[in-house]
C-alpha positions as CSV (number, residue, x, y, z in Angstrom):
1,M,44.8,-53.6,195.0
2,T,43.4,-50.2,194.1
3,M,40.3,-50.7,196.2
4,K,42.4,-51.8,199.2
5,K,44.4,-48.6,198.9
6,L,41.2,-46.6,198.8
7,F,39.8,-48.3,201.8
8,T,43.1,-47.8,203.7
9,I,43.0,-44.1,202.9
10,L,39.4,-43.8,204.2
11,A,40.2,-45.8,207.3
12,L,43.1,-43.6,208.1
13,G,40.9,-40.5,207.8
14,A,38.3,-42.0,210.1
15,G,41.0,-42.8,212.7
16,I,42.1,-39.2,212.6
17,I,38.5,-38.0,213.2
18,C,38.5,-39.9,216.5
19,A,42.0,-39.0,217.5
20,N,41.5,-35.3,217.0
21,A,37.9,-34.9,218.1
22,Q,37.3,-31.7,220.1
23,S,34.4,-30.5,222.1
24,V,32.8,-28.2,219.5
25,K,29.4,-26.7,219.0
26,G,28.0,-26.8,215.4
27,N,29.0,-30.3,214.4
28,K,25.8,-31.8,213.0
29,F,25.8,-33.5,209.7
30,A,24.5,-30.4,207.9
31,D,27.2,-28.2,209.5
32,N,30.6,-27.3,208.2
33,W,30.1,-27.8,204.5
34,T,32.2,-25.8,202.1
35,L,32.1,-25.3,198.3
36,G,35.1,-24.0,196.4
37,I,36.2,-23.3,192.8
38,S,39.7,-22.7,191.5
39,G,41.6,-22.4,188.3
40,G,45.2,-22.6,187.2
41,V,47.6,-24.6,185.2
42,I,48.8,-28.3,185.0
43,T,52.0,-29.6,183.4
44,P,53.8,-33.0,183.2
45,T,56.3,-33.6,185.9
46,T,59.0,-35.1,183.6
47,N,59.9,-35.7,179.9
48,H,58.4,-32.4,178.7
49,A,59.1,-28.7,178.9
50,F,57.8,-27.7,182.3
51,F,56.4,-24.3,181.4
52,G,55.9,-24.9,177.7
53,S,53.6,-27.8,178.4
54,M,51.3,-26.0,180.9
55,R,47.6,-26.2,180.1
56,P,44.6,-24.6,181.9
57,T,42.6,-26.6,184.4
58,I,39.5,-26.0,186.6
59,T,38.4,-27.7,189.8
60,L,35.2,-27.7,191.8
61,E,35.3,-29.1,195.3
62,A,32.8,-29.8,198.1
63,S,34.0,-30.6,201.6
64,K,32.5,-31.8,204.9
65,W,34.6,-31.0,208.0
66,F,34.0,-33.5,210.7
67,T,36.4,-31.8,213.2
68,P,38.5,-28.7,213.0
69,V,41.3,-31.0,211.8
70,Y,39.8,-33.5,209.4
71,A,37.5,-33.2,206.4
72,L,36.4,-35.5,203.5
73,A,36.1,-33.8,200.1
74,V,34.9,-34.7,196.6
75,Q,36.8,-32.9,193.9
76,G,35.9,-32.7,190.2
77,Q,38.5,-31.4,187.7
78,T,38.8,-30.9,184.0
79,G,41.1,-29.2,181.5
80,F,41.7,-27.9,178.0
81,N,44.2,-28.8,175.3
82,Y,45.7,-31.8,177.2
83,D,47.7,-33.0,174.3
84,K,50.9,-32.7,176.3
85,I,49.3,-34.0,179.5
86,G,47.9,-36.9,177.6
87,S,51.1,-37.7,175.9
88,M,52.9,-38.3,179.2
89,M,50.4,-41.2,179.8
90,P,50.5,-44.6,178.2
91,A,47.2,-43.5,176.6
92,S,49.1,-41.3,174.1
93,E,49.3,-44.1,171.7
94,F,45.5,-43.8,171.2
95,G,45.7,-40.3,169.7
96,K,44.8,-36.7,170.7
97,S,41.5,-35.4,171.9
98,K,39.4,-33.2,169.7
99,T,36.8,-32.3,172.4
100,A,36.5,-29.0,174.3
101,F,37.3,-30.7,177.5
102,D,40.1,-33.2,177.1
103,A,40.0,-34.9,180.5
104,A,37.8,-35.3,183.5
105,Q,38.7,-36.4,187.0
106,V,36.8,-37.2,190.2
107,M,38.7,-37.6,193.5
108,L,37.8,-38.5,197.1
109,L,40.2,-36.6,199.3
110,N,41.2,-36.7,202.9
111,K,42.0,-33.2,204.1
112,F,43.9,-32.2,207.2
113,N,44.2,-28.7,208.7
114,L,47.8,-28.7,209.8
115,S,47.5,-25.4,211.7
116,N,44.8,-26.8,213.9
117,L,46.5,-30.3,214.1
118,F,49.7,-28.9,215.5
119,G,48.6,-25.5,217.0
120,G,45.2,-26.5,218.3
121,Y,41.8,-24.9,217.4
122,K,41.3,-21.6,219.2
123,G,37.5,-21.3,218.7
124,E,37.7,-19.6,215.2
125,P,40.0,-20.0,212.1
126,R,43.3,-18.2,212.0
127,L,43.9,-15.5,209.3
128,F,46.3,-17.9,207.5
129,E,46.1,-21.7,207.7
130,V,47.8,-24.6,205.9
131,E,46.0,-27.8,204.8
132,A,47.4,-31.1,203.4
133,Y,45.3,-33.6,201.5
134,F,45.6,-36.9,199.7
135,G,43.2,-39.3,198.1
136,A,42.3,-41.4,195.1
137,G,39.8,-41.4,192.3
138,Y,38.9,-41.9,188.6
139,T,40.3,-40.2,185.5
140,H,39.1,-40.3,181.9
141,F,40.9,-39.0,178.9
142,Y,38.8,-38.2,175.8
143,M,40.5,-39.4,172.7
144,N,39.8,-39.0,169.0
145,G,36.8,-36.7,169.3
146,G,35.2,-38.5,172.2
147,K,34.7,-41.9,170.7
148,D,34.7,-45.2,172.7
149,N,38.5,-45.4,172.8
150,G,38.9,-42.9,175.5
151,I,41.1,-44.0,178.4
152,D,39.9,-44.7,182.0
153,G,42.1,-45.3,185.0
154,F,42.6,-45.0,188.7
155,S,44.5,-41.9,189.8
156,S,45.8,-40.5,193.1
157,K,46.5,-36.9,194.2
158,T,48.2,-35.1,197.0
159,G,48.8,-31.4,197.7
160,L,48.7,-28.4,200.0
161,N,46.1,-25.6,200.5
162,F,47.4,-22.2,201.6
163,N,44.2,-20.6,202.9
164,F,43.5,-17.0,203.8
165,N,40.3,-16.6,205.9
166,L,38.5,-13.4,205.0
167,G,35.9,-11.2,206.7
168,S,34.8,-10.7,210.3
169,A,32.8,-14.0,210.1
170,K,35.6,-15.8,208.2
171,A,33.0,-17.3,205.9
172,W,35.2,-16.9,202.8
173,Q,38.6,-18.2,202.0
174,F,41.2,-17.4,199.3
175,N,43.1,-20.5,198.4
176,I,46.5,-21.2,196.7
177,K,46.7,-24.9,195.9
178,P,49.9,-26.7,194.6
179,A,49.4,-30.4,194.0
180,I,50.6,-33.5,192.1
181,T,48.5,-36.2,190.4
182,W,49.5,-39.7,189.4
183,I,47.8,-41.9,186.8
184,L,48.1,-45.3,188.4
185,D,46.9,-47.6,185.7
186,A,45.9,-45.7,182.6
187,N,47.3,-48.5,180.5
188,K,47.1,-51.5,182.8
189,Y,48.3,-53.9,180.1
190,A,51.5,-52.0,179.5
191,H,52.4,-50.9,183.0
192,P,51.7,-52.1,186.5
193,M,49.7,-49.9,188.8
194,N,52.1,-47.8,190.9
195,Y,53.2,-44.3,191.7
196,N,55.5,-43.4,188.8
197,V,56.8,-39.9,188.4
198,N,56.8,-40.3,184.7
199,R,53.0,-40.7,184.8
200,S,52.4,-37.7,187.0
201,A,51.6,-34.0,186.6
202,V,52.0,-31.0,188.9
203,E,49.4,-28.2,189.1
204,L,49.1,-24.8,190.7
205,T,45.6,-23.3,191.1
206,A,44.0,-20.5,193.0
207,G,40.4,-19.9,193.9
208,V,37.9,-19.1,196.6
209,T,35.9,-21.3,199.1
210,Y,32.6,-20.5,200.8
211,K,31.8,-21.9,204.2
212,F,28.1,-22.5,204.7
213,A,26.5,-21.3,208.0
214,T,26.3,-23.8,210.9
215,S,23.8,-24.5,213.6
216,N,25.8,-22.5,216.1
217,G,25.1,-19.3,214.3
218,T,28.6,-18.9,212.7
219,H,30.4,-20.3,209.7
220,N,32.9,-22.4,211.7
221,F,33.3,-24.6,214.7
222,A,32.7,-23.1,218.2
223,L,34.5,-24.6,221.2
224,V,32.5,-25.7,224.2
225,K,33.7,-26.8,227.6
226,E,33.0,-30.4,228.6
227,Y,32.2,-31.4,232.2
228,D,32.7,-35.0,233.4
229,Q,30.1,-36.5,235.7
230,A,32.4,-36.3,238.8
231,E,32.7,-32.5,238.2
232,V,28.9,-32.2,237.8
233,D,28.3,-34.2,241.0
234,G,30.7,-31.9,242.8
235,L,29.0,-28.8,241.6
236,N,25.6,-30.2,242.6
237,S,27.0,-31.0,246.1
238,K,28.2,-27.4,246.4
239,I,24.8,-26.1,245.3
240,N,23.0,-28.2,247.9
241,S,25.4,-27.0,250.5
242,L,24.7,-23.4,249.6
243,R,21.0,-24.0,249.7
244,G,21.4,-25.3,253.2
245,Q,23.3,-22.1,254.1
246,V,20.6,-20.0,252.6
247,D,17.9,-21.8,254.6
248,G,20.0,-21.1,257.7
249,L,20.4,-17.4,256.8
250,N,16.6,-17.2,256.2
251,N,16.0,-18.5,259.7
252,E,18.4,-16.0,261.1
253,V,16.7,-13.2,259.2
254,N,13.3,-14.3,260.5
255,N,14.7,-14.2,264.0
256,L,16.1,-10.8,263.5
257,K,12.8,-9.6,262.1
258,N,11.1,-10.8,265.2
259,E,13.6,-9.0,267.3
260,N,13.2,-5.9,265.2
261,A,9.4,-6.0,265.6
262,K,9.8,-6.3,269.3
263,L,12.2,-3.3,269.3
264,Q,9.8,-1.4,267.1
265,N,7.0,-1.9,269.6
266,E,9.2,-0.7,272.4
267,L,10.1,2.3,270.3
268,N,6.5,3.1,269.6
269,E,5.7,2.8,273.3
270,C,8.5,5.2,274.0
271,K,7.2,7.7,271.4
272,N,3.7,7.5,272.9
273,R,4.8,8.2,276.4
274,K,4.8,11.7,277.8
275,P,8.3,13.3,277.9
276,Q,8.3,13.6,281.7
277,T,7.5,9.9,282.0
278,V,10.3,8.9,279.7
279,V,12.8,11.1,281.7
280,N,11.7,9.5,284.9
281,N,12.1,6.0,283.6
282,V,15.5,6.3,281.9
283,I,17.2,9.2,283.6
284,N,19.0,6.9,286.0
285,R,19.7,4.0,283.8
286,D,21.5,3.2,280.6
287,L,19.5,2.6,277.4
288,E,20.9,0.2,274.7
289,S,20.0,-0.3,271.1
290,Y,21.2,-3.1,268.8
291,I,21.8,-2.7,265.0
292,T,22.6,-6.0,263.3
293,F,24.5,-6.4,260.0
294,A,24.8,-9.0,257.2
295,Q,27.9,-11.2,257.1
296,G,31.0,-9.2,256.0
297,K,28.9,-6.0,255.6
298,S,29.0,-2.6,257.4
299,V,26.0,-1.1,255.6
300,I,22.9,-0.6,257.7
301,E,19.9,-2.3,256.2
302,R,16.5,-0.7,256.0
303,S,15.1,-3.1,258.6
304,Q,17.6,-1.8,261.2
305,M,16.8,1.9,260.8
306,P,14.2,1.9,263.6
307,N,16.9,0.9,266.0
308,V,19.0,3.9,264.9
309,E,16.1,6.2,265.0
310,R,15.4,5.1,268.6
311,V,18.8,6.3,269.6
312,A,18.4,9.6,267.7
313,T,15.0,10.3,269.3
314,Y,16.4,9.8,272.8
315,M,19.3,12.1,272.1
316,K,17.1,14.8,270.7
317,N,14.9,14.7,273.7
318,H,17.9,14.7,276.0
319,K,20.3,17.4,274.8
320,D,23.0,16.5,277.3
321,S,23.0,12.8,276.6
322,K,25.8,11.0,274.8
323,V,26.2,7.6,273.2
324,V,28.9,5.1,273.0
325,I,28.7,2.8,269.9
326,K,30.6,-0.4,270.0
327,G,30.9,-2.4,266.8
328,Y,31.4,-6.2,266.8
329,A,32.1,-9.0,264.2
330,S,31.4,-12.7,264.1
331,P,34.4,-15.1,264.3
332,E,34.8,-15.6,260.5
333,G,37.9,-14.2,258.9
334,S,41.2,-12.9,260.3
335,A,41.6,-10.8,263.4
336,E,42.8,-7.9,261.3
337,I,39.7,-7.9,259.0
338,N,37.3,-8.4,261.9
339,A,38.9,-5.4,263.7
340,K,38.4,-3.2,260.7
341,L,34.9,-4.5,260.1
342,S,33.8,-3.9,263.7
343,K,35.1,-0.4,263.5
344,S,33.3,0.3,260.2
345,R,30.0,-0.9,261.7
346,A,30.3,1.5,264.6
347,E,31.2,4.3,262.3
348,A,28.3,3.5,260.0
349,V,25.8,4.1,262.9
350,K,27.6,7.3,263.9
351,T,27.4,8.6,260.3
352,V,23.6,8.0,260.1
353,L,23.1,9.8,263.5
354,V,25.1,12.8,262.4
355,K,24.0,13.2,258.8
356,K,20.4,12.0,258.9
357,Y,19.3,13.0,262.4
358,G,21.6,16.0,263.0
359,I,23.2,14.7,266.2
360,K,26.6,16.4,266.9
361,A,29.6,14.2,266.4
362,S,31.0,15.4,269.7
363,R,28.2,13.6,271.5
364,I,29.1,10.2,269.8
365,Q,31.9,7.9,270.5
366,A,32.4,5.0,268.0
367,E,34.7,2.0,268.8
368,G,35.5,-1.2,267.1
369,Q,35.7,-4.2,269.4
370,G,36.8,-6.9,267.0
371,V,35.1,-10.3,267.5
372,G,32.1,-10.2,269.8
373,N,31.2,-12.9,272.3
374,M,28.0,-11.5,273.9
375,F,25.7,-14.0,272.3
376,K,25.9,-17.8,272.1
377,E,25.2,-17.8,268.4
378,P,28.3,-16.5,266.7
379,D,26.3,-14.9,263.8
380,W,24.4,-12.7,266.3
381,N,27.6,-10.9,267.2
382,R,27.5,-9.0,263.8
383,V,26.2,-6.0,265.6
384,S,26.7,-2.4,266.8
385,I,25.5,-1.8,270.3
386,C,24.6,1.8,271.2
387,T,24.7,2.6,274.9
388,L,23.1,5.9,275.9
389,D,23.9,7.8,279.1
390,K,23.1,11.2,280.6
């Protein structure tokens, strides 16, 4: 019957591991081990003076946390001057112990972090947490100087741990640990095995626990975000779509570079011509220059500066000339945004002409035209068109 109960306890703990599993980093077998030591007092629950029968006790406990909620622990416990503790057991009829340590106990415990169970794990321990535990094990009472007539029996224990996590890394805990222990069958021939308050003792201990470092670089669990395959596939699809857009933009950039090269050649030809020849060629006609922009931008890129310089050169050579700059936008976005963007593009060209090339602002008229439709390709309408006249 005892083995069945023990297996039931372990199975319950394993079930809670699965039910409360979280996506955490630092959950290898070598991770999340703790070692604690505590000391305090133990006294019979009934039939004796509660405080007068208190005796010192020491526990040593090693725990393995499988999740932020569940751990399995092995606890060893011993005590001194257990004459009153022993007398509450059926074993009292065998006499008192004359050894330094009067009893030894080993327990296999299921531990549950109630703070994380009900409040969720936030990625690091709270300053104060509450744990509950229960389990079963083996107890031996040393009788008559440690001779062969000592008493063995199955035992069970349950209690609470009030934990204070200390330090920035929260690697240390201070623990306050009230508990109750039952001797289930210390004298199996006189009493059936059961939970009998007359064969129990309460204890109160305090101590410290150290959490060993984990593979995630801390002393505790670290939360990680899980992605299901459908979400991953969706992200991959978006990435592929963006790659296609990038390829399209690269093609557009190459086309614009070709256009810029052509305009640069024209500008160089203009520079190399004699001034009189330039005047004769353009005095009776308008001269236009195109400055293109990136999507949603009104900043003139370096590759477009030759087109601005072409306008500035002409205006310096023709002191009476004026320029009308009309900014345009492609159809993306709202009409209000496109109106502002087209105006900003025209003003950007005007600012460069005034500040960099010293052209008087009174000779420049900058206008925003909203969405342009001069070109078949909508993207080509992200442009400021400078029209010179004399």
